[in-house]
TORKOL-4160 file (C-alpha; in steps of 0.2 Angstrom, whole numbers, padded with zeros to 4 digits, m for minus):
316
<pt num="1" X="m0132" Y="m0731" Z="0524"/>
<pt num="2" X="m0121" Y="m0723" Z="0538"/>
<pt num="3" X="m0115" Y="m0740" Z="0544"/>
<pt num="4" X="m0111" Y="m0745" Z="0527"/>
<pt num="5" X="m0101" Y="m0729" Z="0524"/>
<pt num="6" X="m0091" Y="m0732" Z="0541"/>
<pt num="7" X="m0087" Y="m0750" Z="0536"/>
<pt num="8" X="m0081" Y="m0745" Z="0518"/>
<pt num="9" X="m0071" Y="m0731" Z="0526"/>
<pt num="10" X="m0063" Y="m0743" Z="0539"/>
<pt num="11" X="m0058" Y="m0755" Z="0525"/>
<pt num="12" X="m0050" Y="m0741" Z="0515"/>
<pt num="13" X="m0040" Y="m0736" Z="0530"/>
<pt num="14" X="m0035" Y="m0754" Z="0534"/>
<pt num="15" X="m0030" Y="m0756" Z="0515"/>
<pt num="16" X="m0020" Y="m0740" Z="0516"/>
<pt num="17" X="m0011" Y="m0746" Z="0532"/>
<pt num="18" X="m0006" Y="m0763" Z="0524"/>
<pt num="19" X="0000" Y="m0754" Z="0508"/>
<pt num="20" X="0011" Y="m0742" Z="0518"/>
<pt num="21" X="0017" Y="m0755" Z="0530"/>
<pt num="22" X="0023" Y="m0766" Z="0516"/>
<pt num="23" X="0032" Y="m0752" Z="0507"/>
<pt num="24" X="0050" Y="m0752" Z="0513"/>
<pt num="25" X="0063" Y="m0740" Z="0506"/>
<pt num="26" X="0080" Y="m0733" Z="0508"/>
<pt num="27" X="0083" Y="m0716" Z="0516"/>
<pt num="28" X="0088" Y="m0709" Z="0500"/>
<pt num="29" X="0070" Y="m0712" Z="0494"/>
<pt num="30" X="0061" Y="m0704" Z="0509"/>
<pt num="31" X="0059" Y="m0687" Z="0502"/>
<pt num="32" X="0050" Y="m0693" Z="0487"/>
<pt num="33" X="0040" Y="m0706" Z="0496"/>
<pt num="34" X="0037" Y="m0699" Z="0513"/>
<pt num="35" X="0025" Y="m0714" Z="0517"/>
<pt num="36" X="0038" Y="m0727" Z="0515"/>
<pt num="37" X="0047" Y="m0736" Z="0529"/>
<pt num="38" X="0066" Y="m0732" Z="0529"/>
<pt num="39" X="0079" Y="m0743" Z="0537"/>
<pt num="40" X="0076" Y="m0738" Z="0555"/>
<pt num="41" X="0057" Y="m0742" Z="0553"/>
<pt num="42" X="0059" Y="m0759" Z="0543"/>
<pt num="43" X="0053" Y="m0768" Z="0559"/>
<pt num="44" X="0036" Y="m0761" Z="0556"/>
<pt num="45" X="0036" Y="m0770" Z="0539"/>
<pt num="46" X="0045" Y="m0786" Z="0545"/>
<pt num="47" X="0048" Y="m0789" Z="0564"/>
<pt num="48" X="0063" Y="m0800" Z="0560"/>
<pt num="49" X="0072" Y="m0783" Z="0555"/>
<pt num="50" X="0074" Y="m0780" Z="0574"/>
<pt num="51" X="0082" Y="m0797" Z="0577"/>
<pt num="52" X="0098" Y="m0800" Z="0586"/>
<pt num="53" X="0108" Y="m0807" Z="0571"/>
<pt num="54" X="0105" Y="m0793" Z="0558"/>
<pt num="55" X="0117" Y="m0788" Z="0544"/>
<pt num="56" X="0127" Y="m0779" Z="0538"/>
<pt num="57" X="0140" Y="m0776" Z="0552"/>
<pt num="58" X="0156" Y="m0766" Z="0554"/>
<pt num="59" X="0170" Y="m0779" Z="0556"/>
<pt num="60" X="0183" Y="m0774" Z="0569"/>
<pt num="61" X="0199" Y="m0783" Z="0565"/>
<pt num="62" X="0206" Y="m0782" Z="0582"/>
<pt num="63" X="0191" Y="m0792" Z="0589"/>
<pt num="64" X="0189" Y="m0806" Z="0576"/>
<pt num="65" X="0193" Y="m0824" Z="0581"/>
<pt num="66" X="0204" Y="m0835" Z="0571"/>
<pt num="67" X="0196" Y="m0851" Z="0565"/>
<pt num="68" X="0208" Y="m0864" Z="0557"/>
<pt num="69" X="0193" Y="m0873" Z="0548"/>
<pt num="70" X="0191" Y="m0858" Z="0537"/>
<pt num="71" X="0201" Y="m0864" Z="0522"/>
<pt num="72" X="0198" Y="m0857" Z="0505"/>
<pt num="73" X="0181" Y="m0860" Z="0498"/>
<pt num="74" X="0178" Y="m0873" Z="0484"/>
<pt num="75" X="0170" Y="m0866" Z="0469"/>
<pt num="76" X="0160" Y="m0877" Z="0457"/>
<pt num="77" X="0155" Y="m0871" Z="0440"/>
<pt num="78" X="0161" Y="m0853" Z="0444"/>
<pt num="79" X="0173" Y="m0854" Z="0429"/>
<pt num="80" X="0159" Y="m0860" Z="0417"/>
<pt num="81" X="0150" Y="m0849" Z="0404"/>
<pt num="82" X="0132" Y="m0856" Z="0403"/>
<pt num="83" X="0123" Y="m0857" Z="0387"/>
<pt num="84" X="0106" Y="m0849" Z="0394"/>
<pt num="85" X="0104" Y="m0830" Z="0396"/>
<pt num="86" X="0104" Y="m0822" Z="0412"/>
<pt num="87" X="0090" Y="m0810" Z="0417"/>
<pt num="88" X="0095" Y="m0793" Z="0423"/>
<pt num="89" X="0082" Y="m0783" Z="0433"/>
<pt num="90" X="0078" Y="m0766" Z="0441"/>
<pt num="91" X="0067" Y="m0772" Z="0455"/>
<pt num="92" X="0065" Y="m0754" Z="0463"/>
<pt num="93" X="0079" Y="m0757" Z="0476"/>
<pt num="94" X="0094" Y="m0763" Z="0466"/>
<pt num="95" X="0101" Y="m0771" Z="0450"/>
<pt num="96" X="0098" Y="m0790" Z="0452"/>
<pt num="97" X="0104" Y="m0803" Z="0440"/>
<pt num="98" X="0095" Y="m0820" Z="0440"/>
<pt num="99" X="0107" Y="m0834" Z="0435"/>
<pt num="100" X="0102" Y="m0848" Z="0423"/>
<pt num="101" X="0114" Y="m0861" Z="0430"/>
<pt num="102" X="0118" Y="m0865" Z="0448"/>
<pt num="103" X="0136" Y="m0864" Z="0452"/>
<pt num="104" X="0140" Y="m0870" Z="0469"/>
<pt num="105" X="0151" Y="m0867" Z="0484"/>
<pt num="106" X="0157" Y="m0879" Z="0498"/>
<pt num="107" X="0171" Y="m0881" Z="0510"/>
<pt num="108" X="0178" Y="m0866" Z="0519"/>
<pt num="109" X="0169" Y="m0871" Z="0535"/>
<pt num="110" X="0152" Y="m0873" Z="0527"/>
<pt num="111" X="0143" Y="m0889" Z="0533"/>
<pt num="112" X="0135" Y="m0892" Z="0516"/>
<pt num="113" X="0135" Y="m0886" Z="0498"/>
<pt num="114" X="0125" Y="m0870" Z="0493"/>
<pt num="115" X="0120" Y="m0866" Z="0475"/>
<pt num="116" X="0120" Y="m0848" Z="0468"/>
<pt num="117" X="0103" Y="m0841" Z="0462"/>
<pt num="118" X="0106" Y="m0823" Z="0460"/>
<pt num="119" X="0118" Y="m0808" Z="0463"/>
<pt num="120" X="0115" Y="m0789" Z="0466"/>
<pt num="121" X="0124" Y="m0773" Z="0471"/>
<pt num="122" X="0123" Y="m0759" Z="0484"/>
<pt num="123" X="0131" Y="m0742" Z="0480"/>
<pt num="124" X="0133" Y="m0724" Z="0485"/>
<pt num="125" X="0132" Y="m0708" Z="0476"/>
<pt num="126" X="0144" Y="m0697" Z="0466"/>
<pt num="127" X="0148" Y="m0681" Z="0474"/>
<pt num="128" X="0161" Y="m0667" Z="0472"/>
<pt num="129" X="0175" Y="m0669" Z="0475"/>
<pt num="130" X="0174" Y="m0688" Z="0478"/>
<pt num="131" X="0162" Y="m0703" Z="0477"/>
<pt num="132" X="0153" Y="m0706" Z="0493"/>
<pt num="133" X="0155" Y="m0724" Z="0498"/>
<pt num="134" X="0140" Y="m0736" Z="0497"/>
<pt num="135" X="0145" Y="m0753" Z="0503"/>
<pt num="136" X="0135" Y="m0761" Z="0516"/>
<pt num="137" X="0148" Y="m0770" Z="0527"/>
<pt num="138" X="0164" Y="m0760" Z="0533"/>
<pt num="139" X="0180" Y="m0765" Z="0540"/>
<pt num="140" X="0186" Y="m0755" Z="0555"/>
<pt num="141" X="0174" Y="m0742" Z="0550"/>
<pt num="142" X="0180" Y="m0740" Z="0532"/>
<pt num="143" X="0167" Y="m0743" Z="0518"/>
<pt num="144" X="0170" Y="m0745" Z="0499"/>
<pt num="145" X="0161" Y="m0738" Z="0484"/>
<pt num="146" X="0150" Y="m0753" Z="0481"/>
<pt num="147" X="0147" Y="m0771" Z="0487"/>
<pt num="148" X="0142" Y="m0786" Z="0477"/>
<pt num="149" X="0132" Y="m0800" Z="0485"/>
<pt num="150" X="0131" Y="m0817" Z="0477"/>
<pt num="151" X="0116" Y="m0826" Z="0485"/>
<pt num="152" X="0116" Y="m0845" Z="0487"/>
<pt num="153" X="0103" Y="m0857" Z="0494"/>
<pt num="154" X="0105" Y="m0874" Z="0502"/>
<pt num="155" X="0109" Y="m0887" Z="0488"/>
<pt num="156" X="0094" Y="m0897" Z="0495"/>
<pt num="157" X="0081" Y="m0883" Z="0493"/>
<pt num="158" X="0071" Y="m0880" Z="0477"/>
<pt num="159" X="0070" Y="m0861" Z="0479"/>
<pt num="160" X="0074" Y="m0847" Z="0491"/>
<pt num="161" X="0057" Y="m0848" Z="0500"/>
<pt num="162" X="0060" Y="m0866" Z="0504"/>
<pt num="163" X="0078" Y="m0862" Z="0510"/>
<pt num="164" X="0071" Y="m0849" Z="0522"/>
<pt num="165" X="0063" Y="m0863" Z="0531"/>
<pt num="166" X="0080" Y="m0869" Z="0537"/>
<pt num="167" X="0091" Y="m0861" Z="0551"/>
<pt num="168" X="0106" Y="m0860" Z="0539"/>
<pt num="169" X="0096" Y="m0859" Z="0523"/>
<pt num="170" X="0107" Y="m0846" Z="0514"/>
<pt num="171" X="0125" Y="m0842" Z="0511"/>
<pt num="172" X="0130" Y="m0825" Z="0504"/>
<pt num="173" X="0147" Y="m0820" Z="0497"/>
<pt num="174" X="0151" Y="m0802" Z="0499"/>
<pt num="175" X="0164" Y="m0793" Z="0489"/>
<pt num="176" X="0169" Y="m0774" Z="0491"/>
<pt num="177" X="0170" Y="m0764" Z="0475"/>
<pt num="178" X="0184" Y="m0751" Z="0475"/>
<pt num="179" X="0187" Y="m0737" Z="0463"/>
<pt num="180" X="0202" Y="m0740" Z="0453"/>
<pt num="181" X="0205" Y="m0744" Z="0434"/>
<pt num="182" X="0192" Y="m0750" Z="0422"/>
<pt num="183" X="0187" Y="m0768" Z="0423"/>
<pt num="184" X="0183" Y="m0775" Z="0406"/>
<pt num="185" X="0174" Y="m0790" Z="0413"/>
<pt num="186" X="0160" Y="m0779" Z="0419"/>
<pt num="187" X="0157" Y="m0771" Z="0401"/>
<pt num="188" X="0143" Y="m0783" Z="0397"/>
<pt num="189" X="0133" Y="m0780" Z="0413"/>
<pt num="190" X="0136" Y="m0761" Z="0413"/>
<pt num="191" X="0130" Y="m0759" Z="0395"/>
<pt num="192" X="0113" Y="m0768" Z="0400"/>
<pt num="193" X="0109" Y="m0754" Z="0413"/>
<pt num="194" X="0102" Y="m0743" Z="0399"/>
<pt num="195" X="0089" Y="m0757" Z="0397"/>
<pt num="196" X="0083" Y="m0757" Z="0415"/>
<pt num="197" X="0082" Y="m0738" Z="0419"/>
<pt num="198" X="0065" Y="m0740" Z="0427"/>
<pt num="199" X="0057" Y="m0751" Z="0441"/>
<pt num="200" X="0051" Y="m0767" Z="0434"/>
<pt num="201" X="0061" Y="m0767" Z="0418"/>
<pt num="202" X="0071" Y="m0783" Z="0414"/>
<pt num="203" X="0083" Y="m0788" Z="0400"/>
<pt num="204" X="0092" Y="m0804" Z="0395"/>
<pt num="205" X="0111" Y="m0803" Z="0395"/>
<pt num="206" X="0124" Y="m0815" Z="0389"/>
<pt num="207" X="0130" Y="m0826" Z="0403"/>
<pt num="208" X="0148" Y="m0824" Z="0410"/>
<pt num="209" X="0158" Y="m0836" Z="0421"/>
<pt num="210" X="0155" Y="m0829" Z="0438"/>
<pt num="211" X="0173" Y="m0830" Z="0442"/>
<pt num="212" X="0177" Y="m0817" Z="0429"/>
<pt num="213" X="0167" Y="m0804" Z="0440"/>
<pt num="214" X="0177" Y="m0808" Z="0455"/>
<pt num="215" X="0195" Y="m0805" Z="0461"/>
<pt num="216" X="0208" Y="m0818" Z="0456"/>
<pt num="217" X="0206" Y="m0835" Z="0464"/>
<pt num="218" X="0223" Y="m0833" Z="0473"/>
<pt num="219" X="0215" Y="m0819" Z="0483"/>
<pt num="220" X="0199" Y="m0828" Z="0489"/>
<pt num="221" X="0207" Y="m0837" Z="0503"/>
<pt num="222" X="0206" Y="m0821" Z="0514"/>
<pt num="223" X="0189" Y="m0818" Z="0521"/>
<pt num="224" X="0178" Y="m0815" Z="0537"/>
<pt num="225" X="0164" Y="m0826" Z="0542"/>
<pt num="226" X="0149" Y="m0823" Z="0553"/>
<pt num="227" X="0130" Y="m0827" Z="0555"/>
<pt num="228" X="0118" Y="m0814" Z="0550"/>
<pt num="229" X="0103" Y="m0809" Z="0540"/>
<pt num="230" X="0097" Y="m0803" Z="0523"/>
<pt num="231" X="0100" Y="m0784" Z="0522"/>
<pt num="232" X="0083" Y="m0780" Z="0515"/>
<pt num="233" X="0066" Y="m0785" Z="0522"/>
<pt num="234" X="0061" Y="m0798" Z="0527"/>
<pt num="235" X="0078" Y="m0798" Z="0535"/>
<pt num="236" X="0078" Y="m0817" Z="0537"/>
<pt num="237" X="0091" Y="m0823" Z="0550"/>
<pt num="238" X="0099" Y="m0839" Z="0544"/>
<pt num="239" X="0112" Y="m0832" Z="0532"/>
<pt num="240" X="0130" Y="m0837" Z="0533"/>
<pt num="241" X="0140" Y="m0822" Z="0527"/>
<pt num="242" X="0158" Y="m0823" Z="0519"/>
<pt num="243" X="0165" Y="m0806" Z="0517"/>
<pt num="244" X="0181" Y="m0806" Z="0507"/>
<pt num="245" X="0196" Y="m0794" Z="0510"/>
<pt num="246" X="0201" Y="m0792" Z="0492"/>
<pt num="247" X="0190" Y="m0780" Z="0483"/>
<pt num="248" X="0184" Y="m0780" Z="0465"/>
<pt num="249" X="0191" Y="m0765" Z="0455"/>
<pt num="250" X="0180" Y="m0754" Z="0444"/>
<pt num="251" X="0183" Y="m0737" Z="0437"/>
<pt num="252" X="0174" Y="m0721" Z="0443"/>
<pt num="253" X="0164" Y="m0721" Z="0426"/>
<pt num="254" X="0159" Y="m0739" Z="0428"/>
<pt num="255" X="0153" Y="m0736" Z="0446"/>
<pt num="256" X="0144" Y="m0720" Z="0442"/>
<pt num="257" X="0133" Y="m0730" Z="0428"/>
<pt num="258" X="0124" Y="m0739" Z="0442"/>
<pt num="259" X="0117" Y="m0722" Z="0448"/>
<pt num="260" X="0109" Y="m0718" Z="0431"/>
<pt num="261" X="0094" Y="m0730" Z="0434"/>
<pt num="262" X="0079" Y="m0725" Z="0444"/>
<pt num="263" X="0070" Y="m0731" Z="0460"/>
<pt num="264" X="0053" Y="m0730" Z="0451"/>
<pt num="265" X="0047" Y="m0722" Z="0435"/>
<pt num="266" X="0053" Y="m0709" Z="0423"/>
<pt num="267" X="0051" Y="m0695" Z="0435"/>
<pt num="268" X="0058" Y="m0704" Z="0451"/>
<pt num="269" X="0074" Y="m0700" Z="0459"/>
<pt num="270" X="0090" Y="m0709" Z="0453"/>
<pt num="271" X="0094" Y="m0725" Z="0463"/>
<pt num="272" X="0108" Y="m0720" Z="0475"/>
<pt num="273" X="0114" Y="m0725" Z="0492"/>
<pt num="274" X="0104" Y="m0741" Z="0492"/>
<pt num="275" X="0112" Y="m0748" Z="0507"/>
<pt num="276" X="0107" Y="m0753" Z="0525"/>
<pt num="277" X="0116" Y="m0745" Z="0539"/>
<pt num="278" X="0127" Y="m0757" Z="0550"/>
<pt num="279" X="0118" Y="m0766" Z="0563"/>
<pt num="280" X="0123" Y="m0771" Z="0581"/>
<pt num="281" X="0134" Y="m0786" Z="0582"/>
<pt num="282" X="0126" Y="m0791" Z="0599"/>
<pt num="283" X="0133" Y="m0808" Z="0606"/>
<pt num="284" X="0139" Y="m0814" Z="0589"/>
<pt num="285" X="0158" Y="m0817" Z="0584"/>
<pt num="286" X="0166" Y="m0813" Z="0568"/>
<pt num="287" X="0179" Y="m0826" Z="0562"/>
<pt num="288" X="0193" Y="m0824" Z="0550"/>
<pt num="289" X="0200" Y="m0837" Z="0539"/>
<pt num="290" X="0217" Y="m0847" Z="0540"/>
<pt num="291" X="0224" Y="m0838" Z="0525"/>
<pt num="292" X="0221" Y="m0821" Z="0533"/>
<pt num="293" X="0233" Y="m0825" Z="0547"/>
<pt num="294" X="0247" Y="m0831" Z="0536"/>
<pt num="295" X="0253" Y="m0815" Z="0529"/>
<pt num="296" X="0255" Y="m0806" Z="0546"/>
<pt num="297" X="0264" Y="m0821" Z="0553"/>
<pt num="298" X="0275" Y="m0822" Z="0538"/>
<pt num="299" X="0280" Y="m0803" Z="0541"/>
<pt num="300" X="0283" Y="m0806" Z="0559"/>
<pt num="301" X="0294" Y="m0821" Z="0555"/>
<pt num="302" X="0304" Y="m0811" Z="0542"/>
<pt num="303" X="0306" Y="m0797" Z="0555"/>
<pt num="304" X="0313" Y="m0810" Z="0568"/>
<pt num="305" X="0325" Y="m0817" Z="0556"/>
<pt num="306" X="0331" Y="m0800" Z="0551"/>
<pt num="307" X="0334" Y="m0795" Z="0569"/>
<pt num="308" X="0343" Y="m0811" Z="0572"/>
<pt num="309" X="0355" Y="m0808" Z="0558"/>
<pt num="310" X="0358" Y="m0790" Z="0563"/>
<pt num="311" X="0361" Y="m0795" Z="0581"/>
<pt num="312" X="0373" Y="m0809" Z="0576"/>
<pt num="313" X="0382" Y="m0797" Z="0565"/>
<pt num="314" X="0385" Y="m0785" Z="0579"/>
<pt num="315" X="0391" Y="m0798" Z="0591"/>
<pt num="316" X="0405" Y="m0803" Z="0579"/>
């Protein structure tokens, strides 16, 4: 009997350790869930989270490398409004939207086409007298209020699990979200947040052209590119990141709506600051697109022409 008790007790401990080890969370959840693994401990859940190609990163503009092959991306089906509903979900970590169609991206230095499967958000918290930024990536140490990630998998993969079996299985488009004026294109999505207040809740929503949620196409040629990982466990390394310079604009009221949903059930804390801190760049390089270098060059050329004109006028 005593031996049986010890065996059962050991199994209980083992079961508890497995449950705790698999329970990752954000730092903003730690007070309510002291047993969960916050970002600095994610490697205890998935060893890959301590890898050398982790995301997000801080992009230091003075150290980026210009790459001429980074032309504007080719967007296929981004302007199309599908007929099937999208599924919006509170998965306990973010607001995730599963797509019913598969818009694609190609070109822009990508070696193959990738199809979109879902998008989700990361955000901060409203505080007095300002909103505390919650984007995952930053540029020269500056973050924005939110960040949108559109997750794509290789065109030849049937799902994200199969795609993760490849070294370059995923391509994620990252867009900063800045607090400015109201964006009517986000009304449909934001209204659905009331239907997914608690973890595990889902709702159908009318599909939108993905392009309607993004900055104008003319601004999408300016971006940064690097090799990284997913920013949540399992921290899979094999993600081609494209981080766009031009932010999406939402009002403070629209941004604040995301923080009204909960991490868990009715008595849980509001979902705020659901972002991973920046990771070490290590030996990686960050590249910038051809379009990104055109504007500074044009400014320099204009300045040279102006100085030439002034000098020629003085010598007369």
